[in-house]
C-alpha positions as CSV (number, residue, x, y, z in Angstrom):
1,M,88.6,117.5,100.9
2,N,90.8,120.3,99.6
3,G,89.6,120.3,96.0
4,D,89.9,116.5,95.6
5,P,87.5,115.8,92.7
6,Y,87.1,112.2,93.8
7,L,85.5,113.2,97.1
8,D,82.0,114.3,98.1
9,P,82.7,117.9,99.2
10,H,80.2,117.6,102.1
11,S,81.1,114.2,103.6
12,G,84.7,113.7,102.4
13,V,83.7,110.2,101.2
14,L,84.8,108.9,97.8
15,L,82.0,109.6,95.3
16,N,80.4,106.3,94.5
17,K,77.6,104.7,92.5
18,F,75.5,104.0,95.6
19,G,75.4,107.6,96.7
20,L,76.8,106.6,100.1
21,S,78.2,109.4,102.3
22,D,79.4,107.3,105.2
23,H,82.9,105.9,105.3
24,D,82.0,102.6,107.0
25,A,78.9,102.0,104.8
26,L,81.0,102.5,101.7
27,A,83.8,100.2,103.1
28,R,81.2,97.4,103.7
29,E,79.7,97.7,100.3
30,E,83.1,97.8,98.7
31,Q,84.3,94.7,100.6
32,V,81.2,92.7,99.4
33,R,81.4,93.9,95.8
34,T,85.2,93.6,95.3
35,G,85.1,90.3,97.2
36,L,82.7,88.8,94.6
37,R,84.8,90.1,91.8
38,G,87.9,88.6,93.3
39,I,86.2,85.2,93.4
40,L,85.3,85.4,89.8
41,L,88.8,86.5,88.8
42,K,90.2,83.2,90.2
43,S,88.5,81.2,87.4
44,N,88.3,84.0,84.7
45,P,91.4,86.3,84.9
46,V,91.2,89.6,83.0
47,P,93.2,89.1,79.8
48,G,96.0,91.3,78.9
49,N,99.7,91.7,78.1
50,F,101.0,92.6,81.6
51,D,101.2,96.3,80.7
52,L,99.5,99.5,81.8
53,E,96.3,98.7,79.9
54,H,96.2,95.3,81.6
55,L,96.6,96.9,85.0
56,K,93.8,99.4,84.2
57,S,91.5,96.6,83.0
58,I,92.0,94.7,86.3
59,H,91.2,97.8,88.3
60,Q,88.1,98.5,86.2
61,Y,86.9,94.9,86.6
62,I,87.3,94.9,90.4
63,F,85.8,98.3,91.1
64,Q,83.3,98.7,88.2
65,D,80.3,98.3,90.6
66,I,81.5,101.1,92.9
67,Y,83.2,103.9,91.1
68,D,82.7,105.7,87.8
69,W,86.5,106.2,87.6
70,A,87.3,102.5,87.8
71,G,90.1,101.7,85.5
72,Q,91.3,105.3,85.1
73,V,94.7,106.6,86.2
74,R,94.4,109.3,89.0
75,T,94.6,113.0,88.1
76,I,95.7,114.3,91.5
77,S,98.8,114.1,93.6
78,M,98.7,111.6,96.5
79,A,100.6,110.9,99.7
80,K,99.9,108.5,102.5
81,A,100.8,108.5,106.2
82,D,101.3,105.2,108.0
83,L,103.2,104.2,111.2
84,G,104.7,107.7,111.5
85,S,106.0,107.7,107.9
86,V,104.7,109.7,104.9
87,T,105.0,108.2,101.4
88,H,104.7,110.5,98.5
89,F,103.6,108.7,95.3
90,T,104.4,109.5,91.7
91,P,102.9,112.8,90.4
92,P,100.0,112.1,88.0
93,E,101.7,113.6,84.9
94,L,104.5,111.0,85.3
95,I,102.4,107.9,86.1
96,K,102.2,106.6,82.5
97,R,105.9,107.1,81.8
98,E,107.1,105.4,85.0
99,L,104.7,102.5,84.6
100,D,105.7,102.0,81.0
101,Q,109.3,101.7,82.2
102,V,108.4,99.2,84.8
103,F,106.4,97.1,82.3
104,N,109.1,97.3,79.6
105,T,111.5,95.9,82.1
106,L,109.0,93.2,83.0
107,A,108.7,92.2,79.3
108,E,112.5,92.1,78.9
109,E,112.6,89.7,81.9
110,N,110.1,87.4,80.1
111,F,107.3,88.3,82.6
112,L,109.3,86.5,85.4
113,R,108.8,83.1,83.8
114,A,111.3,80.2,83.9
115,L,112.8,81.4,87.2
116,T,113.5,79.5,90.3
117,R,111.1,80.1,93.2
118,A,113.6,82.2,95.1
119,E,114.5,84.3,92.0
120,F,110.8,84.8,91.2
121,A,110.1,85.9,94.8
122,R,112.9,88.5,94.7
123,K,111.8,90.0,91.3
124,A,108.1,89.9,92.2
125,A,108.8,91.8,95.4
126,R,110.6,94.5,93.3
127,L,107.7,94.6,90.8
128,L,105.0,95.1,93.4
129,S,107.1,97.7,95.2
130,D,107.7,99.7,92.0
131,I,104.0,99.7,91.0
132,N,102.9,100.6,94.6
133,Q,105.3,103.5,94.7
134,I,103.7,104.8,91.5
135,H,100.2,104.2,93.0
136,P,98.3,104.8,89.7
137,F,94.8,104.9,91.0
138,R,92.9,107.1,93.5
139,D,91.9,104.0,95.5
140,G,92.1,100.3,95.2
141,N,95.8,100.0,94.3
142,G,96.6,97.2,96.6
143,R,93.9,94.8,95.4
144,T,94.7,95.6,91.8
145,Q,98.4,95.1,92.2
146,R,97.9,91.8,94.0
147,E,95.6,90.5,91.2
148,F,98.2,91.6,88.6
149,L,101.0,89.8,90.5
150,R,98.8,86.8,91.0
151,Q,98.3,86.4,87.2
152,I,102.0,86.8,86.6
153,A,102.7,84.2,89.3
154,E,100.2,81.7,87.7
155,S,101.9,82.1,84.3
156,G,105.3,81.6,85.9
157,R,104.1,78.5,87.9
158,H,104.9,80.1,91.3
159,P,101.5,80.7,92.8
160,L,101.3,83.6,95.4
161,H,99.2,83.2,98.6
162,F,98.3,86.7,99.6
163,E,95.5,85.3,101.7
164,V,98.0,84.6,104.5
165,V,99.5,88.1,104.4
166,S,98.1,90.4,107.1
167,R,97.3,94.0,106.3
168,A,99.8,95.1,109.0
169,R,102.6,93.1,107.4
170,M,101.9,94.4,103.9
171,V,101.8,98.0,105.2
172,Q,105.2,97.7,106.9
173,A,106.8,96.0,103.9
174,S,105.4,98.7,101.6
175,I,106.7,101.5,103.8
176,R,110.2,99.9,103.9
177,S,110.2,99.4,100.1
178,A,109.3,103.1,99.6
179,Q,112.4,103.9,101.6
180,N,114.5,101.7,99.2
181,D,114.7,98.8,101.7
182,L,113.3,95.8,99.9
183,G,114.3,93.2,102.5
184,M,110.9,92.9,104.2
185,M,109.0,92.7,100.9
186,E,111.4,90.1,99.5
187,R,111.0,88.0,102.7
188,L,107.2,88.3,102.3
189,F,107.3,87.0,98.8
190,D,109.7,84.3,99.6
191,E,107.3,83.1,102.3
192,I,104.1,83.2,100.2
193,T,105.6,81.1,97.4
194,D,106.9,78.4,99.8
195,S,104.4,75.6,100.4
196,A,106.2,74.6,103.6
197,R,105.5,78.0,105.2
198,I,102.1,78.6,103.7
199,R,100.4,75.7,105.6
200,P,101.3,76.8,109.1
201,L,100.3,80.4,108.2
202,K,96.9,79.2,107.0
203,D,96.5,77.2,110.2
204,A,97.2,80.4,112.2
205,V,94.7,82.5,110.2
206,E,92.1,79.8,110.6
207,F,92.7,79.7,114.4
208,F,92.3,83.4,114.8
209,E,89.2,83.6,112.6
210,K,87.6,80.6,114.4
211,N,88.2,82.4,117.7
212,G,86.9,85.7,116.4
213,S,90.3,87.4,116.9
214,S,91.7,89.9,114.4
215,W,94.9,88.8,112.7
216,N,94.9,91.4,109.9
217,D,96.1,94.2,112.2
218,R,99.1,92.1,113.5
219,Y,102.3,91.2,111.8
220,L,102.1,87.5,111.1
221,A,105.0,85.5,109.7
222,T,107.1,82.3,110.0
223,T,110.5,82.3,111.6
224,T,113.7,82.7,109.5
225,P,116.2,79.8,109.8
226,G,119.3,80.7,111.7
227,Q,117.8,83.7,113.4
228,T,117.4,83.9,117.2
229,Y,114.0,84.8,118.7
230,S,112.5,85.4,122.1
231,G,108.9,85.9,123.2
232,R,105.9,84.2,124.9
233,F,104.5,80.9,123.8
234,A,101.0,81.2,122.4
235,G,99.9,77.7,121.3
236,N,100.9,74.9,119.0
237,K,99.5,72.6,116.3
238,G,101.3,69.6,114.9
239,E,104.9,70.4,114.3
240,H,104.5,74.2,114.6
241,F,103.9,76.7,117.4
242,M,103.0,80.4,117.7
243,F,104.6,83.0,119.9
244,C,104.5,86.7,120.4
245,D,107.8,88.6,120.4
246,E,108.9,91.8,122.0
247,A,107.7,93.8,118.9
248,D,104.2,92.4,119.3
249,R,104.6,90.3,116.1
250,I,102.9,86.9,115.9
251,L,105.5,84.4,114.6
252,I,105.3,80.7,113.8
253,G,108.3,78.4,114.5
254,N,109.1,74.7,114.5
255,L,108.1,73.0,117.8
256,A,111.3,71.0,117.8
257,D,113.3,74.2,118.3
258,I,112.1,74.7,121.9
259,P,112.4,72.4,125.0
260,A,109.4,70.3,125.7
261,D,109.1,71.7,129.2
262,L,108.5,75.2,127.8
263,I,105.5,74.2,125.6
264,K,102.9,75.9,127.8
265,M,100.8,79.0,127.2
266,G,102.5,82.2,128.3
267,N,105.9,80.7,128.9
268,Q,108.9,82.9,128.0
269,I,111.0,81.2,125.3
270,E,114.3,81.9,123.5
271,F,115.5,79.8,120.6
272,K,117.4,79.7,117.3
273,A,115.1,78.8,114.3
274,S,116.1,75.7,112.5
């Protein structure tokens, strides 16, 4: 708790409009409320000029049912520990200045319009990473950033499919980008703007959800052409197959890349992605 004005000093739970003092109960309520707001945003985006006020308006819309401070920039310092790494976000007194710089650059780049898909993916990865490193809100930064990027993508005719990005993958990419390594985030954006890769990812997500298995806590991605992989075969559908590699990642490859006699659950495979 440590003097955090956003927390209930007794329970350590974020102060909320429901008076909930249990982390899990608040998480469930938040998921329902923000989920409904997210559905409404698909057909009625929050208007704005892709600047700080626009970002704040999106946060306010998504979290208006839950927090009194929805749409307000945080007033305390923040850091986050994940996967053995600690990320320190921008001090509150510098948030506005740094976001203004990010959004001025965005305007100079014509809001990422009239770009090829690959160029858009690269610049959108940088934009998300920059906003995330600033982390302007006490909570709800990820959902707000994704909606902001979704609107930019729609205006630039390169729709983003965040629905196939697992939580684990986004966390890893965010940590790397905070360490000035944008490779994983750029790879992520390249994938979720590519229709040829989105379909097999959707199939994998549907498979896990149908079988009651968690996919959000696993790294889920398609293979990169030219890279060599090894792991255990985990199933196939149509032209694609899933396998689990030595790093416990779930990856999707082209079935034609492996010999027919290895297409069996649990078989060890090694191949070069086409």
